[in-house]
C-alpha positions as CSV (number, residue, x, y, z in Angstrom):
1,M,208.6,12.1,145.0
2,S,208.8,15.9,145.5
3,A,206.5,17.0,148.3
4,R,205.8,20.2,145.9
5,V,204.3,17.5,143.1
6,R,200.3,18.1,142.9
7,R,197.9,15.4,142.9
8,N,194.9,17.3,143.7
9,A,193.4,20.1,144.6
10,D,193.1,19.7,148.2
11,T,195.7,22.7,149.4
12,Q,197.0,20.3,152.4
13,G,196.5,16.7,151.3
14,Y,197.9,17.6,147.5
15,R,200.1,14.2,147.5
16,H,197.3,12.0,149.2
17,K,194.3,12.1,151.4
18,F,194.4,8.8,153.8
19,G,191.2,7.7,155.2
20,V,192.3,5.7,158.7
21,L,189.9,3.8,160.3
22,G,190.1,2.8,164.0
23,P,188.2,2.1,166.7
24,S,186.9,4.4,168.8
25,T,188.4,3.6,172.0
26,N,191.8,4.1,170.5
27,T,193.8,7.1,170.9
28,I,197.0,6.1,170.0
29,V,196.6,5.7,166.2
30,Q,196.0,9.3,165.1
31,P,198.6,10.9,166.9
32,D,201.2,8.0,165.8
33,F,200.3,8.2,162.1
34,D,200.1,12.3,161.9
35,D,203.9,12.0,163.7
36,L,204.6,9.9,160.8
37,R,203.3,11.6,158.0
38,P,205.4,13.4,155.4
39,R,204.6,16.7,154.2
40,G,201.4,16.5,151.6
41,V,200.1,13.6,152.9
42,T,197.4,14.0,155.3
43,N,195.2,11.4,157.6
44,H,191.3,11.8,157.9
45,Y,190.3,9.4,161.1
46,S,186.9,7.3,161.4
47,R,185.8,6.0,164.3
48,I,184.9,2.3,164.5
49,V,182.1,2.5,167.0
50,V,183.2,0.3,170.2
51,D,181.9,0.0,173.5
52,N,185.2,-0.2,175.9
53,A,185.1,-3.7,176.4
54,K,186.8,-5.3,179.4
55,A,189.1,-7.7,178.0
56,V,189.3,-10.1,180.7
57,S,189.6,-13.2,179.3
58,N,190.4,-14.9,175.8
59,E,186.7,-15.0,174.8
60,S,186.2,-11.1,175.9
61,F,189.0,-10.3,173.8
62,M,187.7,-12.1,170.5
63,A,184.3,-11.1,170.9
64,G,185.4,-7.3,171.4
65,A,187.6,-7.9,168.1
66,W,184.8,-9.2,166.1
67,E,182.7,-6.5,166.9
68,I,185.3,-3.7,166.0
69,S,185.7,-5.6,162.5
70,H,181.8,-6.3,161.9
71,N,181.9,-2.4,162.9
72,T,184.1,-1.1,160.1
73,I,181.9,-1.1,157.1
74,D,180.1,2.0,158.7
75,A,183.7,3.6,159.0
76,V,184.5,2.9,155.7
77,R,181.6,4.5,154.6
78,G,182.0,7.4,156.6
79,V,185.4,8.3,155.8
80,L,184.7,8.3,152.1
81,T,182.5,11.4,152.3
82,C,185.9,13.1,152.5
83,A,186.9,11.4,149.0
84,P,190.3,9.9,150.6
85,D,192.2,8.1,147.4
86,Y,193.4,5.4,150.0
87,L,192.4,3.9,153.2
88,V,194.6,3.1,156.2
89,M,193.5,0.6,158.9
90,G,194.3,1.7,162.2
91,M,193.5,-1.7,164.1
92,S,195.3,-4.6,163.9
93,A,194.2,-7.8,165.7
94,V,191.2,-8.9,163.3
95,T,193.2,-8.7,160.4
96,F,195.5,-11.0,161.6
97,F,192.8,-14.0,162.2
98,G,193.0,-16.5,159.7
99,G,196.3,-16.8,158.6
100,A,197.3,-15.1,155.6
101,K,194.2,-16.2,153.3
102,G,191.9,-14.9,156.3
103,A,193.8,-11.6,156.2
104,Q,193.9,-11.2,152.5
105,Q,189.8,-12.1,152.4
106,W,189.3,-9.4,155.3
107,R,191.1,-6.9,153.3
108,K,189.2,-7.4,150.3
109,T,186.0,-7.1,152.0
110,V,187.0,-3.8,152.6
111,E,188.3,-2.8,149.5
112,D,185.0,-3.8,147.8
113,V,182.9,-1.6,149.2
114,A,185.4,1.3,149.5
115,G,186.5,1.0,145.8
116,L,189.8,1.9,147.2
117,G,193.3,0.2,148.3
118,V,193.2,-0.8,152.1
119,S,196.8,-1.1,154.3
120,T,196.1,-3.5,156.9
121,G,198.5,-4.4,159.9
122,S,199.1,-8.1,159.5
123,E,199.9,-7.9,155.5
124,A,202.3,-4.2,156.2
125,L,204.1,-6.5,159.3
126,A,204.9,-9.1,156.4
127,A,206.0,-6.7,154.3
128,A,208.2,-5.2,156.6
129,L,209.7,-8.3,157.6
130,A,210.5,-8.6,154.1
131,A,212.0,-5.0,152.8
132,Y,214.7,-6.0,155.8
133,G,215.5,-9.6,154.8
134,G,217.2,-12.1,156.3
135,I,214.9,-12.9,158.8
136,N,213.4,-16.3,160.1
137,K,213.0,-16.7,163.6
138,V,211.2,-13.8,165.2
139,A,209.6,-12.7,168.4
140,F,206.3,-10.4,169.6
141,F,204.0,-9.1,171.9
142,S,201.0,-7.8,171.9
143,P,198.3,-6.0,174.2
144,Y,196.4,-9.2,173.1
145,Y,195.1,-12.4,175.0
146,P,196.9,-15.9,174.3
147,T,194.2,-16.7,172.0
148,A,194.6,-13.8,169.7
149,N,198.2,-14.1,169.9
150,A,197.8,-17.7,168.3
151,E,196.2,-15.9,165.3
152,V,199.4,-13.6,165.0
153,R,202.0,-16.6,164.7
154,N,199.6,-18.4,162.9
155,F,199.6,-15.6,160.2
156,L,203.4,-15.1,160.6
157,S,203.9,-18.7,160.1
158,D,201.8,-18.7,156.6
159,Y,204.4,-16.2,155.6
160,G,207.4,-18.4,156.7
161,Y,208.5,-16.9,160.0
162,E,208.6,-19.1,163.0
163,T,207.8,-17.2,166.5
164,V,210.2,-18.3,168.9
165,R,208.4,-16.8,171.7
166,N,205.5,-14.4,172.6
167,I,204.2,-12.4,175.4
168,P,200.8,-10.9,175.6
169,L,200.3,-8.3,178.1
170,Q,196.3,-9.4,178.8
171,C,194.9,-5.8,178.8
172,P,192.0,-4.8,181.0
173,S,190.0,-3.1,178.4
174,W,190.3,-0.9,175.0
175,T,191.7,1.7,176.8
176,A,193.7,0.5,178.9
177,I,196.2,-0.5,176.1
178,A,197.0,3.1,175.6
179,E,198.4,3.4,179.1
180,V,201.1,0.9,178.8
181,D,203.9,3.3,179.6
182,E,207.6,3.3,178.0
183,R,209.0,1.3,180.9
184,R,207.0,-1.9,180.2
185,T,207.4,-1.7,176.7
186,I,211.3,-1.5,176.8
187,D,210.9,-4.4,179.5
188,T,209.0,-6.5,177.1
189,F,211.3,-5.8,174.3
190,K,214.1,-6.9,176.4
191,A,212.6,-9.9,177.7
192,L,211.6,-11.3,174.1
193,D,215.2,-10.8,173.0
194,G,217.8,-13.4,172.7
195,D,220.4,-14.9,170.2
196,D,217.6,-17.3,169.1
197,V,215.6,-14.3,167.5
198,D,216.0,-12.3,164.0
199,A,213.4,-9.4,165.0
200,L,211.2,-8.2,167.4
201,I,207.9,-7.4,166.7
202,Q,204.9,-5.1,168.9
203,V,201.5,-5.4,167.7
204,G,198.2,-3.8,169.0
205,T,197.3,-0.5,167.5
206,N,196.2,1.5,170.9
207,L,199.9,0.8,172.2
208,S,202.3,3.4,171.0
209,A,205.8,2.0,170.4
210,I,207.0,4.0,167.3
211,R,209.4,5.9,168.8
212,I,210.6,3.1,171.4
213,A,211.3,0.3,168.5
214,A,213.2,2.9,167.0
215,A,215.3,3.0,169.8
216,A,215.6,-0.4,170.3
217,E,217.2,-1.0,167.0
218,T,220.2,0.6,168.1
219,W,220.7,-0.9,171.6
220,L,219.6,-4.8,170.5
221,G,221.1,-4.7,166.8
222,K,218.4,-6.0,165.0
223,P,215.2,-5.1,163.3
224,V,212.1,-3.9,165.7
225,I,208.9,-3.1,164.1
226,A,206.2,-1.3,165.8
227,I,202.7,-2.3,164.2
228,N,202.0,1.5,163.7
229,T,205.0,2.1,161.8
230,A,204.6,-0.8,159.5
231,T,201.3,0.0,158.7
232,Y,201.9,3.7,157.8
233,W,205.3,3.1,155.8
234,H,202.9,0.4,153.9
235,A,200.8,2.9,153.1
236,L,203.3,5.3,151.8
237,R,205.1,3.1,149.7
238,H,202.0,1.4,148.1
239,N,201.1,4.9,146.8
240,E,204.8,5.6,145.6
241,V,205.8,7.9,148.5
242,T,209.2,7.2,149.2
243,D,210.4,10.0,151.4
244,Q,212.7,8.6,154.2
245,I,212.1,9.8,157.5
246,D,214.6,9.6,160.4
247,G,213.6,8.7,164.1
248,F,211.0,6.1,163.5
249,G,213.6,3.1,162.5
250,R,215.2,1.5,159.8
251,L,212.1,1.0,157.9
252,M,211.0,4.9,157.8
253,A,214.7,5.8,157.1
254,E,215.8,3.0,154.7
255,F,213.3,1.0,152.8
């Protein structure tokens, strides 16, 4: 689709206006999504108000994740006032809860309120894995705690993917997730890799891995998927925006 095609009267978002929903503590999604957007598509961020919870245990992490989930609808109503034509979830943890069925139900709840389609991290990840093809065994890491990683593993299993290993970084707060640096991210990808896995995955939207995952594909020789890349790619392709964008891995450049 040409960037010149005018879908609406918005002078910058003339192809699409995306409403992006993310926790108020998240400082990564907004710049990551803006780096991924093609010309004529604009992102309009609506903050899901949440305290900077100290996620120091399985229980407190899950409680904080559910708080974000419960506050999502207010953020949806807020972003609708700018008349977006599609929504993109800039948070992923709760979209994995309850497996494939739970993910579908969670998305449908938001869509029923918004009257718009929604791309979620969990379902976008499943679509990205399918786009690469030939993937059976995966390994992933997150900033989460083990209980939340178990939910991700369960979701992937529902789509037929076996998780060989996973690493929960157990970040001590929501804002600390954004402080995971490049060296730690690279080392974690390396720790996950092995001849027994077909693809590597990073989940947790407040951890920026869109460039590191792209670089890792070149030195590991297999698909490496960052959740923010997968989610935004899904939103673009769902809306027939097929621009191939270099610098963010095969997903954005080839599929």
